[in-house]
N, C-alpha and C positions, 0 to 999 in steps of 0.2 A: 504493500500500500504506500502511496505517495506520502501520506502523513507520517507514517512510521519512518520512512527513509529520511524525511526532513529532520525529524527529531533525532534520529541516530547520527546525522551529520552535524548537528548543532554542537559546537564546542562546550565542554563541561562547565567552564567558568561562566558562560552566557546562561546556560540552564540554571545554574545555582543562583545567579544574580536575579533573574526574573522570577524564580520560584522560591525566593528566600523566605516568604511568609509561611511556607509549609514545613520548615525545619525548626525544631525547638531549640537548637543550639549546637555548637561544636564543643563537645566535652560534657562531662557529667555535671559539673557545677553550673554551667550555663543552662542546661536543661532543667535542673532542679529550680534554679532562680526563676525561670520562665513559668514553671508550674506554680510556684509560690505567688508570683505576680498575678497570674490569672485567677487564683483563688481569692487573693486579697482584694483585687480590683473588681472582679465580676462574679465571684462566688462560683466559678467553674472548677470542677474537679479535673484531674488529668490521669491519663494512662501513658506511661513513658515506654518507648520502644527503641532499642538500639538497631539502627539500620545495618544491613549486611548479611542477609540470609543466604542460603544455598552454598555453604562452605563445603570444601571437599577434602579436608584433612583434620586430624585431631589437634594439631597446633592452633589452627584457626578457632576451633571450638573452645580450647583453653583460653584464648584471648577473649572470646565472647563471654565465657563464664566469669572471668576476672572482672570485666567491665560491669556486668550485671551485679556481681556481689558488692562492688564498690558503690554502685548506684543504690542498691537496696539498703546498704548501711547508712546512707544519707537521706533516703526518700522519706523516712518516718517523720521528717520535719514538715512534710507537705501534707496538708489536710486531706485525708481519705484518698490519697494517691494510690494507684495500682501500677503494675508493670505488665507489659505484653511481650511475649516471646514467640518467635517463629521456630517451630521444631527443626526445620532444615538448618537453622543457624547453630544447632547442637548436634548435627550429623545425621538426621533422620534420612537424608538422601543417600547415605553411604554405609551406615551401620546402625540399624534400629536399636539393638540392645544397648550399644554405647550411648546413643542419644537419650534413651529412656533413663539410663543411670545418671547422666548429666542433668537432665531436667528434674528428676526426683531429688537430686542433691540441691539444686537451686531452689526448688519449691520448699524443701525443708528449711533452708537458710532463710527464705523469705518469711516463712511462718514464724520463725524466731523473732523477726523484726515486725511482725504483724502487717505484712504487705501482701495483699492478694495478687495472684498471678493469673494471667489469661493466656491460654494456648491459642495463638492466632491460627487461622485456617489458610491453607495454601491450595495448590492445584489439586484436582480431583484424585490424583494418584496417591496423595497423602492423607485423604480424609479418613479411611478406615484406621490407619495407624494412629492418627491423632486422636480420634474418638476412643479407641481402645485404651490409649494412654490416659486420656481424660477420665474415663470411668475408673481406672485403677487408682489414680491420684485422688479422686473425689472421696474414696472410702476413708482416707486419713486426713484429707485437706478440704473441708467443706467450703472454703473460700475460693477454690480454684474455678476458673471459668474457661469457656472455649467459644468458638464461633460457628454459626450455622449459616449457609448460603442458600437463599431462596431460589436461585436459578437452577440448582441441582434437583433433578427428579427424586433423588433418594432422600431428600431432607425430611419429607413428611414421615417416612418410615423411621428415620433416625430419631425424630421427635417422639414417635409412638414408643420406641424402645427406651426412652428416658422416663417413662411413667414409673412412679414408685420411688423416684429419687428426687432430691431437691438440688438442682444445679443452678449455675449462672451462665447465661448464654447471650452473646452479642449476635444480634440478627442483622444480616446485611444481604444485599443482592449478590455480592461477590464481584471481584474485579478481574477474575481470570476468564479468558475466552475459552469456554469449553465446547466440545462438539455437540451438535444438535441431537445426537443419539442419547446423550445423558443429561442435557440441560436445556432450559428455556433460552430462547434467543431474542425474545421481545421484552424490552425494558418495562413496559407497562404491566405485562403479565408477571414479571419478577416482583414488581412492587405490590401488586395485588396479592400475590402469594405471600409476600413478606408480612402484610397485615394479618392474613389468616394464621400464619405460623406464630406471630407474636401473641395472638389471642390464645392459640392452643397451648403455648408454653405457660402463659400466665394462669390459665385455668388449671393446669397441672401443678401449679404451686412453685414454679421456678422464678428466679430473678432474671429479668430481661433487660438487655441493653440494646436500644434501637439505633442502628447506624445507617441513616439515610440523610441526604442533603435536599431531598425533595420536600419543599415546605408544605405542599398539599397533603402528602402522606404523613408527615409529622403531625399536622393538625388533625388529620383523620384518626390517627392512633390516639392522640390526646382526647378527642371527642368520644371515641369508642371505649377506651380503657383507662384514661387518665385518672379519673376520680376513684374508681373502684380499686385500682391496683397501684396507686401512687407510691406506696412504700416498696413496691417490687419492680419499678419501672424507671429507667433513666434513658436519656437521649445523648448519643455520642456523635461528635462531628470531627472531621479532620481539621487539624490546625491549619489556619490560613483561608478556609472557605468563608467568604464574606456573608455570614448570616447573623450578624450581631443583633439585629432587631428581633428576629425569631428566638435566638438564644436568650436574650433578656426577658422576653415575654414568658418563656418557659420557666425561668428562674423566679420571676415575679409571681408566677402562679403556683409556686411550690414544687416544681418538677426539678429533678436532678439533671444537670448538664455536665458532660465530661468531654474533654478534648483529647483526641488521639495525638500525642505529642512525640513525634519521632526525633531522635538526635543522632549525631554521628561522632565518631572519633576520627575517621578518615574521610576526606572530602569526596573521594571517588564513590563511596557508598551513598552519599547524598545525590550525586549525579545519576546513578543507576536507579535509585528510588523515584526520583522526579521524572526521569524519562519514561519509566514504566507507568507511572500515574498518568502522564500525559497521553500515552498510547491507549491506555484502557479507559480513560475518561476525557474525551475531547472538550468537555465543558471546563476542564481545568484551565485551558487557555483563556477562557472568558473570566474565570475567577482571578487569574493572574492580572489581567487588565483592570478588573474592578479594584483589586488591592492596590495597584499602582496609583489609581486615581481616587482611592478611598471611597468607592461606591458601595453602599450597603443595600 
């Protein structure tokens, strides 16, 4: 596709400049400071995520583990902050047992600091492994969360299999382009399915985090489930998406708002993240322009 080719050819420093609002900071301290600022100024909670998934050796996993442990040790200063991790950043793509051992170690460490962890969801090939790991961890760590993608045909069945437990789920349409044989391809259908799945999870007793930037669907979820399930429902947004008015309305009406706050240690990881977001979400280009001109 022409769009993808243009994004691929765009120099990294240009991508990072124009999409700067989407990165929480370079380094742990910068990310934590930004999370503190968003809570103090707007009453927004944060989930912090180190960019740099799909590593291919144990040395890289050790680097990721070290950064997350440093982050966790400092994050308890931030009101109700959580951390998000991508299983492939811990080796799930090359050694499942090793990845599970590392993630269990990190979750144990986070529990000692009272920091909830969310297992992010990646491409369809990792869904089974991630959900299996989530169910194992949930037995000892009730604060653990994971992500469900409404575009996947399998998600209704996955939700049905969660009956009888009390989990924490971030519900999104998903950013990965999956084949039509296993996933919806129409965005409106994905969003309608998202609303249905949010309701199913709430009715089963789970804690639900809604991740969508579509104002119509956010308001529809508020109108349908907001009052009845306010204590088990929150709304999550990517850092940098210019929806300040909507976010303020949610907070003013007693709803929880959390920003997905990615940070980096290495600048190349920021470039890869931003290019992927631009490819999967063309609206991000519009968001960048709005941010440059402070349009809400």
